[in-house]
PyMOL Python script that loads the backbone (N, CA, C, O; Angstrom):
from pymol import cmd

cmd.read_pdbstr("""\
ATOM      1  N   MET A   1       4.795 -32.601  -5.503  1.00  0.00           N
ATOM      2  CA  MET A   1       4.250 -31.827  -4.447  1.00  0.00           C
ATOM      3  C   MET A   1       2.726 -31.968  -4.366  1.00  0.00           C
ATOM      4  O   MET A   1       2.068 -32.192  -5.382  1.00  0.00           O
ATOM      5  N   ARG A   2       2.174 -31.837  -3.177  1.00  0.00           N
ATOM      6  CA  ARG A   2       0.743 -31.965  -2.953  1.00  0.00           C
ATOM      7  C   ARG A   2       0.062 -30.750  -3.562  1.00  0.00           C
ATOM      8  O   ARG A   2       0.699 -29.717  -3.768  1.00  0.00           O
ATOM      9  N   LYS A   3      -1.256 -30.872  -3.858  1.00  0.00           N
ATOM     10  CA  LYS A   3      -2.045 -29.803  -4.433  1.00  0.00           C
ATOM     11  C   LYS A   3      -2.270 -28.641  -3.399  1.00  0.00           C
ATOM     12  O   LYS A   3      -2.687 -28.847  -2.260  1.00  0.00           O
ATOM     13  N   ILE A   4      -1.985 -27.511  -3.854  1.00  0.00           N
ATOM     14  CA  ILE A   4      -2.107 -26.294  -3.008  1.00  0.00           C
ATOM     15  C   ILE A   4      -3.489 -25.603  -3.249  1.00  0.00           C
ATOM     16  O   ILE A   4      -3.876 -25.313  -4.381  1.00  0.00           O
ATOM     17  N   LEU A   5      -4.231 -25.351  -2.078  1.00  0.00           N
ATOM     18  CA  LEU A   5      -5.505 -24.798  -2.148  1.00  0.00           C
ATOM     19  C   LEU A   5      -5.378 -23.252  -2.153  1.00  0.00           C
ATOM     20  O   LEU A   5      -6.048 -22.570  -2.929  1.00  0.00           O
ATOM     21  N   SER A   6      -4.488 -22.708  -1.257  1.00  0.00           N
ATOM     22  CA  SER A   6      -4.290 -21.248  -1.138  1.00  0.00           C
ATOM     23  C   SER A   6      -2.934 -20.952  -0.776  1.00  0.00           C
ATOM     24  O   SER A   6      -2.232 -21.781  -0.197  1.00  0.00           O
ATOM     25  N   CYS A   7      -2.507 -19.726  -1.114  1.00  0.00           N
ATOM     26  CA  CYS A   7      -1.160 -19.306  -0.844  1.00  0.00           C
ATOM     27  C   CYS A   7      -1.241 -17.824  -0.639  1.00  0.00           C
ATOM     28  O   CYS A   7      -1.811 -17.125  -1.476  1.00  0.00           O
ATOM     29  N   GLU A   8      -0.691 -17.308   0.448  1.00  0.00           N
ATOM     30  CA  GLU A   8      -0.634 -15.859   0.695  1.00  0.00           C
ATOM     31  C   GLU A   8       0.397 -15.423   1.677  1.00  0.00           C
ATOM     32  O   GLU A   8       0.831 -16.214   2.515  1.00  0.00           O
ATOM     33  N   PHE A   9       0.800 -14.193   1.599  1.00  0.00           N
ATOM     34  CA  PHE A   9       1.772 -13.663   2.527  1.00  0.00           C
ATOM     35  C   PHE A   9       1.097 -13.110   3.762  1.00  0.00           C
ATOM     36  O   PHE A   9       0.183 -12.299   3.612  1.00  0.00           O
ATOM     37  N   ASN A  10       1.450 -13.458   4.887  1.00  0.00           N
ATOM     38  CA  ASN A  10       0.854 -13.000   6.205  1.00  0.00           C
ATOM     39  C   ASN A  10       1.779 -11.919   6.684  1.00  0.00           C
ATOM     40  O   ASN A  10       2.895 -12.216   7.111  1.00  0.00           O
ATOM     41  N   LEU A  11       1.354 -10.653   6.629  1.00  0.00           N
ATOM     42  CA  LEU A  11       2.231  -9.573   6.996  1.00  0.00           C
ATOM     43  C   LEU A  11       2.569  -9.638   8.540  1.00  0.00           C
ATOM     44  O   LEU A  11       3.670  -9.257   8.938  1.00  0.00           O
ATOM     45  N   ASP A  12       1.612 -10.123   9.398  1.00  0.00           N
ATOM     46  CA  ASP A  12       1.806 -10.205  10.780  1.00  0.00           C
ATOM     47  C   ASP A  12       2.866 -11.101  11.210  1.00  0.00           C
ATOM     48  O   ASP A  12       3.553 -10.846  12.199  1.00  0.00           O
ATOM     49  N   THR A  13       3.025 -12.176  10.474  1.00  0.00           N
ATOM     50  CA  THR A  13       4.121 -13.217  10.874  1.00  0.00           C
ATOM     51  C   THR A  13       5.294 -13.151   9.910  1.00  0.00           C
ATOM     52  O   THR A  13       6.286 -13.843  10.136  1.00  0.00           O
ATOM     53  N   ALA A  14       5.235 -12.374   8.872  1.00  0.00           N
ATOM     54  CA  ALA A  14       6.320 -12.313   7.864  1.00  0.00           C
ATOM     55  C   ALA A  14       6.525 -13.711   7.222  1.00  0.00           C
ATOM     56  O   ALA A  14       7.663 -14.099   6.961  1.00  0.00           O
ATOM     57  N   CYS A  15       5.464 -14.447   6.974  1.00  0.00           N
ATOM     58  CA  CYS A  15       5.549 -15.815   6.416  1.00  0.00           C
ATOM     59  C   CYS A  15       4.568 -15.923   5.243  1.00  0.00           C
ATOM     60  O   CYS A  15       3.504 -15.305   5.209  1.00  0.00           O
ATOM     61  N   VAL A  16       5.007 -16.764   4.272  1.00  0.00           N
ATOM     62  CA  VAL A  16       4.218 -17.142   3.195  1.00  0.00           C
ATOM     63  C   VAL A  16       3.543 -18.439   3.622  1.00  0.00           C
ATOM     64  O   VAL A  16       4.223 -19.434   3.872  1.00  0.00           O
ATOM     65  N   GLU A  17       2.209 -18.440   3.710  1.00  0.00           N
ATOM     66  CA  GLU A  17       1.486 -19.590   4.157  1.00  0.00           C
ATOM     67  C   GLU A  17       0.712 -20.305   3.073  1.00  0.00           C
ATOM     68  O   GLU A  17      -0.011 -19.706   2.276  1.00  0.00           O
ATOM     69  N   LEU A  18       0.892 -21.583   3.081  1.00  0.00           N
ATOM     70  CA  LEU A  18       0.150 -22.453   2.080  1.00  0.00           C
ATOM     71  C   LEU A  18      -0.729 -23.395   2.726  1.00  0.00           C
ATOM     72  O   LEU A  18      -0.342 -24.072   3.679  1.00  0.00           O
ATOM     73  N   ARG A  19      -1.955 -23.474   2.227  1.00  0.00           N
ATOM     74  CA  ARG A  19      -2.896 -24.526   2.710  1.00  0.00           C
ATOM     75  C   ARG A  19      -3.038 -25.585   1.583  1.00  0.00           C
ATOM     76  O   ARG A  19      -3.454 -25.303   0.459  1.00  0.00           O
ATOM     77  N   LEU A  20      -2.669 -26.790   1.966  1.00  0.00           N
ATOM     78  CA  LEU A  20      -2.744 -27.947   1.039  1.00  0.00           C
ATOM     79  C   LEU A  20      -4.065 -28.626   1.039  1.00  0.00           C
ATOM     80  O   LEU A  20      -4.866 -28.460   1.958  1.00  0.00           O
ATOM     81  N   TYR A  21      -4.302 -29.398   0.002  1.00  0.00           N
ATOM     82  CA  TYR A  21      -5.596 -30.094  -0.159  1.00  0.00           C
ATOM     83  C   TYR A  21      -5.964 -30.984   0.969  1.00  0.00           C
ATOM     84  O   TYR A  21      -7.147 -31.169   1.256  1.00  0.00           O
ATOM     85  N   ASP A  22      -4.965 -31.556   1.635  1.00  0.00           N
ATOM     86  CA  ASP A  22      -5.211 -32.530   2.712  1.00  0.00           C
ATOM     87  C   ASP A  22      -5.367 -31.824   4.045  1.00  0.00           C
ATOM     88  O   ASP A  22      -5.475 -32.498   5.069  1.00  0.00           O
ATOM     89  N   GLY A  23      -5.386 -30.450   4.081  1.00  0.00           N
ATOM     90  CA  GLY A  23      -5.642 -29.696   5.275  1.00  0.00           C
ATOM     91  C   GLY A  23      -4.336 -29.303   5.951  1.00  0.00           C
ATOM     92  O   GLY A  23      -4.414 -28.660   6.998  1.00  0.00           O
ATOM     93  N   THR A  24      -3.138 -29.627   5.455  1.00  0.00           N
ATOM     94  CA  THR A  24      -1.868 -29.232   6.022  1.00  0.00           C
ATOM     95  C   THR A  24      -1.630 -27.737   5.787  1.00  0.00           C
ATOM     96  O   THR A  24      -1.902 -27.252   4.689  1.00  0.00           O
ATOM     97  N   LEU A  25      -1.179 -27.063   6.685  1.00  0.00           N
ATOM     98  CA  LEU A  25      -0.687 -25.707   6.621  1.00  0.00           C
ATOM     99  C   LEU A  25       0.779 -25.565   6.700  1.00  0.00           C
ATOM    100  O   LEU A  25       1.376 -25.898   7.724  1.00  0.00           O
ATOM    101  N   LEU A  26       1.421 -25.062   5.618  1.00  0.00           N
ATOM    102  CA  LEU A  26       2.799 -24.855   5.664  1.00  0.00           C
ATOM    103  C   LEU A  26       3.042 -23.325   5.765  1.00  0.00           C
ATOM    104  O   LEU A  26       2.316 -22.507   5.200  1.00  0.00           O
ATOM    105  N   SER A  27       4.151 -22.988   6.549  1.00  0.00           N
ATOM    106  CA  SER A  27       4.433 -21.635   6.718  1.00  0.00           C
ATOM    107  C   SER A  27       5.984 -21.496   6.459  1.00  0.00           C
ATOM    108  O   SER A  27       6.805 -22.190   7.059  1.00  0.00           O
ATOM    109  N   ILE A  28       6.331 -20.514   5.487  1.00  0.00           N
ATOM    110  CA  ILE A  28       7.707 -20.306   5.154  1.00  0.00           C
ATOM    111  C   ILE A  28       8.116 -18.977   5.740  1.00  0.00           C
ATOM    112  O   ILE A  28       7.591 -17.924   5.378  1.00  0.00           O
ATOM    113  N   ASP A  29       9.078 -19.049   6.665  1.00  0.00           N
ATOM    114  CA  ASP A  29       9.606 -17.831   7.342  1.00  0.00           C
ATOM    115  C   ASP A  29      10.442 -17.070   6.379  1.00  0.00           C
ATOM    116  O   ASP A  29      11.581 -17.467   6.136  1.00  0.00           O
ATOM    117  N   CYS A  30       9.956 -15.993   5.805  1.00  0.00           N
ATOM    118  CA  CYS A  30      10.631 -15.251   4.812  1.00  0.00           C
ATOM    119  C   CYS A  30      11.856 -14.560   5.270  1.00  0.00           C
ATOM    120  O   CYS A  30      12.791 -14.425   4.481  1.00  0.00           O
ATOM    121  N   THR A  31      11.930 -14.099   6.511  1.00  0.00           N
ATOM    122  CA  THR A  31      13.080 -13.461   7.079  1.00  0.00           C
ATOM    123  C   THR A  31      14.187 -14.452   7.212  1.00  0.00           C
ATOM    124  O   THR A  31      15.332 -14.122   6.905  1.00  0.00           O
ATOM    125  N   ALA A  32      13.922 -15.607   7.637  1.00  0.00           N
ATOM    126  CA  ALA A  32      14.921 -16.668   7.724  1.00  0.00           C
ATOM    127  C   ALA A  32      15.521 -17.058   6.426  1.00  0.00           C
ATOM    128  O   ALA A  32      16.723 -17.302   6.315  1.00  0.00           O
ATOM    129  N   VAL A  33      14.606 -17.120   5.362  1.00  0.00           N
ATOM    130  CA  VAL A  33      15.093 -17.478   3.979  1.00  0.00           C
ATOM    131  C   VAL A  33      16.027 -16.431   3.529  1.00  0.00           C
ATOM    132  O   VAL A  33      17.136 -16.693   3.063  1.00  0.00           O
ATOM    133  N   GLU A  34      15.533 -15.170   3.684  1.00  0.00           N
ATOM    134  CA  GLU A  34      16.447 -14.070   3.237  1.00  0.00           C
ATOM    135  C   GLU A  34      17.782 -14.034   3.834  1.00  0.00           C
ATOM    136  O   GLU A  34      18.782 -13.829   3.146  1.00  0.00           O
ATOM    137  N   ASN A  35      17.825 -14.237   5.172  1.00  0.00           N
ATOM    138  CA  ASN A  35      19.051 -14.307   5.925  1.00  0.00           C
ATOM    139  C   ASN A  35      19.960 -15.455   5.503  1.00  0.00           C
ATOM    140  O   ASN A  35      21.180 -15.354   5.634  1.00  0.00           O
ATOM    141  N   GLU A  36      19.396 -16.525   5.008  1.00  0.00           N
ATOM    142  CA  GLU A  36      20.111 -17.695   4.660  1.00  0.00           C
ATOM    143  C   GLU A  36      20.637 -17.635   3.203  1.00  0.00           C
ATOM    144  O   GLU A  36      21.766 -18.060   2.959  1.00  0.00           O
ATOM    145  N   VAL A  37      19.874 -17.134   2.260  1.00  0.00           N
ATOM    146  CA  VAL A  37      20.241 -17.231   0.847  1.00  0.00           C
ATOM    147  C   VAL A  37      20.575 -15.924   0.215  1.00  0.00           C
ATOM    148  O   VAL A  37      21.295 -15.942  -0.784  1.00  0.00           O
ATOM    149  N   ALA A  38      20.134 -14.792   0.683  1.00  0.00           N
ATOM    150  CA  ALA A  38      20.355 -13.505  -0.045  1.00  0.00           C
ATOM    151  C   ALA A  38      21.641 -12.863   0.464  1.00  0.00           C
ATOM    152  O   ALA A  38      21.826 -12.710   1.672  1.00  0.00           O
ATOM    153  N   ASN A  39      22.554 -12.478  -0.479  1.00  0.00           N
ATOM    154  CA  ASN A  39      23.836 -11.980  -0.125  1.00  0.00           C
ATOM    155  C   ASN A  39      24.001 -10.475  -0.401  1.00  0.00           C
ATOM    156  O   ASN A  39      25.014  -9.871  -0.049  1.00  0.00           O
ATOM    157  N   SER A  40      22.961  -9.881  -1.049  1.00  0.00           N
ATOM    158  CA  SER A  40      23.041  -8.514  -1.361  1.00  0.00           C
ATOM    159  C   SER A  40      21.641  -7.855  -1.270  1.00  0.00           C
ATOM    160  O   SER A  40      20.649  -8.583  -1.226  1.00  0.00           O
ATOM    161  N   MET A  41      21.525  -6.530  -1.241  1.00  0.00           N
ATOM    162  CA  MET A  41      20.284  -5.917  -1.278  1.00  0.00           C
ATOM    163  C   MET A  41      19.513  -6.155  -2.522  1.00  0.00           C
ATOM    164  O   MET A  41      18.284  -6.085  -2.510  1.00  0.00           O
ATOM    165  N   TYR A  42      20.184  -6.434  -3.593  1.00  0.00           N
ATOM    166  CA  TYR A  42      19.423  -6.801  -4.836  1.00  0.00           C
ATOM    167  C   TYR A  42      18.741  -8.163  -4.811  1.00  0.00           C
ATOM    168  O   TYR A  42      17.643  -8.346  -5.335  1.00  0.00           O
ATOM    169  N   GLN A  43      19.453  -9.139  -4.164  1.00  0.00           N
ATOM    170  CA  GLN A  43      18.803 -10.418  -4.018  1.00  0.00           C
ATOM    171  C   GLN A  43      17.649 -10.252  -2.999  1.00  0.00           C
ATOM    172  O   GLN A  43      16.566 -10.792  -3.224  1.00  0.00           O
ATOM    173  N   ARG A  44      17.853  -9.538  -1.917  1.00  0.00           N
ATOM    174  CA  ARG A  44      16.748  -9.363  -0.985  1.00  0.00           C
ATOM    175  C   ARG A  44      15.496  -8.673  -1.668  1.00  0.00           C
ATOM    176  O   ARG A  44      14.337  -8.987  -1.396  1.00  0.00           O
ATOM    177  N   SER A  45      15.833  -7.762  -2.525  1.00  0.00           N
ATOM    178  CA  SER A  45      14.812  -7.009  -3.219  1.00  0.00           C
ATOM    179  C   SER A  45      14.009  -7.915  -4.099  1.00  0.00           C
ATOM    180  O   SER A  45      12.781  -7.840  -4.128  1.00  0.00           O
ATOM    181  N   GLU A  46      14.734  -8.828  -4.864  1.00  0.00           N
ATOM    182  CA  GLU A  46      14.065  -9.760  -5.694  1.00  0.00           C
ATOM    183  C   GLU A  46      13.176 -10.767  -4.942  1.00  0.00           C
ATOM    184  O   GLU A  46      12.084 -11.094  -5.409  1.00  0.00           O
ATOM    185  N   LEU A  47      13.653 -11.272  -3.747  1.00  0.00           N
ATOM    186  CA  LEU A  47      12.859 -12.130  -2.945  1.00  0.00           C
ATOM    187  C   LEU A  47      11.594 -11.311  -2.404  1.00  0.00           C
ATOM    188  O   LEU A  47      10.485 -11.844  -2.372  1.00  0.00           O
ATOM    189  N   ASP A  48      11.790 -10.089  -2.009  1.00  0.00           N
ATOM    190  CA  ASP A  48      10.621  -9.260  -1.535  1.00  0.00           C
ATOM    191  C   ASP A  48       9.682  -9.057  -2.576  1.00  0.00           C
ATOM    192  O   ASP A  48       8.485  -9.126  -2.299  1.00  0.00           O
ATOM    193  N   TRP A  49      10.080  -8.796  -3.827  1.00  0.00           N
ATOM    194  CA  TRP A  49       9.125  -8.610  -4.966  1.00  0.00           C
ATOM    195  C   TRP A  49       8.290  -9.857  -5.125  1.00  0.00           C
ATOM    196  O   TRP A  49       7.068  -9.773  -5.255  1.00  0.00           O
ATOM    197  N   LEU A  50       8.935 -11.030  -5.118  1.00  0.00           N
ATOM    198  CA  LEU A  50       8.205 -12.348  -5.260  1.00  0.00           C
ATOM    199  C   LEU A  50       7.176 -12.577  -4.154  1.00  0.00           C
ATOM    200  O   LEU A  50       6.052 -13.019  -4.392  1.00  0.00           O
ATOM    201  N   ILE A  51       7.631 -12.242  -2.885  1.00  0.00           N
ATOM    202  CA  ILE A  51       6.733 -12.339  -1.755  1.00  0.00           C
ATOM    203  C   ILE A  51       5.484 -11.554  -1.821  1.00  0.00           C
ATOM    204  O   ILE A  51       4.405 -12.052  -1.499  1.00  0.00           O
ATOM    205  N   TYR A  52       5.608 -10.334  -2.234  1.00  0.00           N
ATOM    206  CA  TYR A  52       4.442  -9.419  -2.272  1.00  0.00           C
ATOM    207  C   TYR A  52       3.593  -9.594  -3.552  1.00  0.00           C
ATOM    208  O   TYR A  52       2.371  -9.444  -3.535  1.00  0.00           O
ATOM    209  N   ASN A  53       4.309  -9.925  -4.691  1.00  0.00           N
ATOM    210  CA  ASN A  53       3.552  -9.960  -5.937  1.00  0.00           C
ATOM    211  C   ASN A  53       3.186 -11.332  -6.439  1.00  0.00           C
ATOM    212  O   ASN A  53       2.234 -11.486  -7.204  1.00  0.00           O
ATOM    213  N   ASP A  54       3.915 -12.308  -6.025  1.00  0.00           N
ATOM    214  CA  ASP A  54       3.589 -13.661  -6.497  1.00  0.00           C
ATOM    215  C   ASP A  54       4.064 -14.686  -5.447  1.00  0.00           C
ATOM    216  O   ASP A  54       5.047 -15.393  -5.666  1.00  0.00           O
ATOM    217  N   PRO A  55       3.348 -14.756  -4.298  1.00  0.00           N
ATOM    218  CA  PRO A  55       3.804 -15.665  -3.180  1.00  0.00           C
ATOM    219  C   PRO A  55       3.809 -17.092  -3.596  1.00  0.00           C
ATOM    220  O   PRO A  55       4.616 -17.859  -3.068  1.00  0.00           O
ATOM    221  N   LEU A  56       3.000 -17.499  -4.473  1.00  0.00           N
ATOM    222  CA  LEU A  56       3.020 -18.866  -4.941  1.00  0.00           C
ATOM    223  C   LEU A  56       4.289 -19.281  -5.704  1.00  0.00           C
ATOM    224  O   LEU A  56       4.810 -20.379  -5.510  1.00  0.00           O
ATOM    225  N   ALA A  57       4.792 -18.353  -6.602  1.00  0.00           N
ATOM    226  CA  ALA A  57       6.084 -18.539  -7.207  1.00  0.00           C
ATOM    227  C   ALA A  57       7.219 -18.573  -6.181  1.00  0.00           C
ATOM    228  O   ALA A  57       8.153 -19.366  -6.298  1.00  0.00           O
ATOM    229  N   TYR A  58       7.121 -17.698  -5.172  1.00  0.00           N
ATOM    230  CA  TYR A  58       8.090 -17.758  -4.075  1.00  0.00           C
ATOM    231  C   TYR A  58       8.093 -19.085  -3.346  1.00  0.00           C
ATOM    232  O   TYR A  58       9.148 -19.677  -3.118  1.00  0.00           O
ATOM    233  N   ALA A  59       6.965 -19.530  -2.999  1.00  0.00           N
ATOM    234  CA  ALA A  59       6.830 -20.828  -2.234  1.00  0.00           C
ATOM    235  C   ALA A  59       7.371 -21.929  -3.068  1.00  0.00           C
ATOM    236  O   ALA A  59       8.079 -22.798  -2.560  1.00  0.00           O
ATOM    237  N   GLU A  60       7.044 -21.927  -4.423  1.00  0.00           N
ATOM    238  CA  GLU A  60       7.506 -23.039  -5.238  1.00  0.00           C
ATOM    239  C   GLU A  60       8.982 -22.971  -5.403  1.00  0.00           C
ATOM    240  O   GLU A  60       9.620 -24.019  -5.502  1.00  0.00           O
ATOM    241  N   LEU A  61       9.587 -21.781  -5.442  1.00  0.00           N
ATOM    242  CA  LEU A  61      11.014 -21.579  -5.537  1.00  0.00           C
ATOM    243  C   LEU A  61      11.722 -22.162  -4.289  1.00  0.00           C
ATOM    244  O   LEU A  61      12.719 -22.874  -4.408  1.00  0.00           O
ATOM    245  N   ILE A  62      11.226 -21.868  -3.183  1.00  0.00           N
ATOM    246  CA  ILE A  62      11.832 -22.302  -1.929  1.00  0.00           C
ATOM    247  C   ILE A  62      11.599 -23.819  -1.772  1.00  0.00           C
ATOM    248  O   ILE A  62      12.507 -24.544  -1.365  1.00  0.00           O
ATOM    249  N   LEU A  63      10.421 -24.282  -2.086  1.00  0.00           N
ATOM    250  CA  LEU A  63      10.091 -25.720  -1.726  1.00  0.00           C
ATOM    251  C   LEU A  63      10.686 -26.717  -2.844  1.00  0.00           C
ATOM    252  O   LEU A  63      11.053 -27.858  -2.565  1.00  0.00           O
ATOM    253  N   LYS A  64      10.740 -26.180  -4.107  1.00  0.00           N
ATOM    254  CA  LYS A  64      11.130 -27.109  -5.194  1.00  0.00           C
ATOM    255  C   LYS A  64      12.492 -26.729  -5.763  1.00  0.00           C
ATOM    256  O   LYS A  64      13.210 -27.606  -6.243  1.00  0.00           O
ATOM    257  N   GLY A  65      12.862 -25.486  -5.727  1.00  0.00           N
ATOM    258  CA  GLY A  65      13.974 -25.064  -6.478  1.00  0.00           C
ATOM    259  C   GLY A  65      15.205 -24.790  -5.731  1.00  0.00           C
ATOM    260  O   GLY A  65      15.275 -25.135  -4.551  1.00  0.00           O
ATOM    261  N   ASP A  66      16.226 -24.175  -6.339  1.00  0.00           N
ATOM    262  CA  ASP A  66      17.451 -23.819  -5.752  1.00  0.00           C
ATOM    263  C   ASP A  66      17.458 -22.269  -5.704  1.00  0.00           C
ATOM    264  O   ASP A  66      17.808 -21.642  -6.704  1.00  0.00           O
ATOM    265  N   PRO A  67      17.081 -21.635  -4.568  1.00  0.00           N
ATOM    266  CA  PRO A  67      16.972 -20.184  -4.542  1.00  0.00           C
ATOM    267  C   PRO A  67      18.237 -19.461  -4.790  1.00  0.00           C
ATOM    268  O   PRO A  67      18.202 -18.380  -5.378  1.00  0.00           O
ATOM    269  N   GLU A  68      19.389 -19.992  -4.373  1.00  0.00           N
ATOM    270  CA  GLU A  68      20.671 -19.376  -4.622  1.00  0.00           C
ATOM    271  C   GLU A  68      20.953 -19.287  -6.149  1.00  0.00           C
ATOM    272  O   GLU A  68      21.402 -18.256  -6.649  1.00  0.00           O
ATOM    273  N   LEU A  69      20.686 -20.359  -6.844  1.00  0.00           N
ATOM    274  CA  LEU A  69      20.906 -20.372  -8.269  1.00  0.00           C
ATOM    275  C   LEU A  69      20.057 -19.337  -8.961  1.00  0.00           C
ATOM    276  O   LEU A  69      20.552 -18.604  -9.817  1.00  0.00           O
ATOM    277  N   TYR A  70      18.767 -19.260  -8.605  1.00  0.00           N
ATOM    278  CA  TYR A  70      17.789 -18.340  -9.131  1.00  0.00           C
ATOM    279  C   TYR A  70      18.274 -16.879  -8.876  1.00  0.00           C
ATOM    280  O   TYR A  70      18.228 -16.043  -9.779  1.00  0.00           O
ATOM    281  N   LEU A  71      18.725 -16.598  -7.665  1.00  0.00           N
ATOM    282  CA  LEU A  71      19.145 -15.305  -7.281  1.00  0.00           C
ATOM    283  C   LEU A  71      20.316 -14.899  -8.061  1.00  0.00           C
ATOM    284  O   LEU A  71      20.378 -13.749  -8.495  1.00  0.00           O
ATOM    285  N   LYS A  72      21.311 -15.802  -8.288  1.00  0.00           N
ATOM    286  CA  LYS A  72      22.467 -15.471  -9.059  1.00  0.00           C
ATOM    287  C   LYS A  72      22.111 -15.163 -10.473  1.00  0.00           C
ATOM    288  O   LYS A  72      22.711 -14.272 -11.074  1.00  0.00           O
ATOM    289  N   ALA A  73      21.164 -15.857 -11.029  1.00  0.00           N
ATOM    290  CA  ALA A  73      20.662 -15.591 -12.455  1.00  0.00           C
ATOM    291  C   ALA A  73      20.014 -14.255 -12.561  1.00  0.00           C
ATOM    292  O   ALA A  73      20.386 -13.479 -13.441  1.00  0.00           O
ATOM    293  N   VAL A  74      19.070 -13.932 -11.724  1.00  0.00           N
ATOM    294  CA  VAL A  74      18.362 -12.727 -11.900  1.00  0.00           C
ATOM    295  C   VAL A  74      18.964 -11.406 -11.383  1.00  0.00           C
ATOM    296  O   VAL A  74      18.504 -10.306 -11.688  1.00  0.00           O
ATOM    297  N   THR A  75      20.045 -11.599 -10.563  1.00  0.00           N
ATOM    298  CA  THR A  75      20.760 -10.360 -10.052  1.00  0.00           C
ATOM    299  C   THR A  75      22.147 -10.270 -10.542  1.00  0.00           C
ATOM    300  O   THR A  75      22.978  -9.666  -9.864  1.00  0.00           O
ATOM    301  N   GLU A  76      22.485 -10.848 -11.722  1.00  0.00           N
ATOM    302  CA  GLU A  76      23.762 -10.907 -12.274  1.00  0.00           C
ATOM    303  C   GLU A  76      24.155  -9.422 -12.608  1.00  0.00           C
ATOM    304  O   GLU A  76      23.350  -8.662 -13.145  1.00  0.00           O
ATOM    305  N   LYS A  77      25.375  -9.061 -12.280  1.00  0.00           N
ATOM    306  CA  LYS A  77      25.819  -7.727 -12.568  1.00  0.00           C
ATOM    307  C   LYS A  77      26.443  -7.631 -13.888  1.00  0.00           C
ATOM    308  O   LYS A  77      27.389  -8.375 -14.146  1.00  0.00           O
ATOM    309  N   ILE A  78      26.015  -6.798 -14.742  1.00  0.00           N
ATOM    310  CA  ILE A  78      26.491  -6.646 -16.066  1.00  0.00           C
ATOM    311  C   ILE A  78      27.253  -5.267 -16.152  1.00  0.00           C
ATOM    312  O   ILE A  78      26.657  -4.206 -15.969  1.00  0.00           O
ATOM    313  N   PRO A  79      28.583  -5.333 -16.434  1.00  0.00           N
ATOM    314  CA  PRO A  79      29.244  -4.026 -16.543  1.00  0.00           C
ATOM    315  C   PRO A  79      28.747  -3.158 -17.704  1.00  0.00           C
ATOM    316  O   PRO A  79      28.381  -3.676 -18.760  1.00  0.00           O
ATOM    317  N   ARG A  80      28.736  -1.854 -17.506  1.00  0.00           N
ATOM    318  CA  ARG A  80      28.333  -0.888 -18.552  1.00  0.00           C
ATOM    319  C   ARG A  80      29.582  -0.308 -19.195  1.00  0.00           C
ATOM    320  O   ARG A  80      30.578  -0.035 -18.525  1.00  0.00           O
ATOM    321  N   ASP A  81      29.509  -0.127 -20.499  1.00  0.00           N
ATOM    322  CA  ASP A  81      30.665   0.460 -21.154  1.00  0.00           C
ATOM    323  C   ASP A  81      30.646   1.966 -21.035  1.00  0.00           C
ATOM    324  O   ASP A  81      31.551   2.636 -21.533  1.00  0.00           O
TER     325      ASP A  81
END
""", "prot")
cmd.dss("prot")
cmd.show_as("cartoon", "prot")
cmd.util.cbc("prot")
cmd.orient("prot")
């Protein structure tokens, strides 16, 4: 991946915006991502936490990773005794 100069969540557009070293501006539509990959309120909550607290990690997850696999791992339901 190309070098990232800045990354922030734009509340007006509901997008995580990345500015790359070569001047390219990438915009990730967070609503569309949630509609596509999140199957429960817990998964949406996890994505929301990343968007607001660590937008760079969110962008890397979407651009490099497998968000469905990540969400299954962090929102695993563990039965209580």
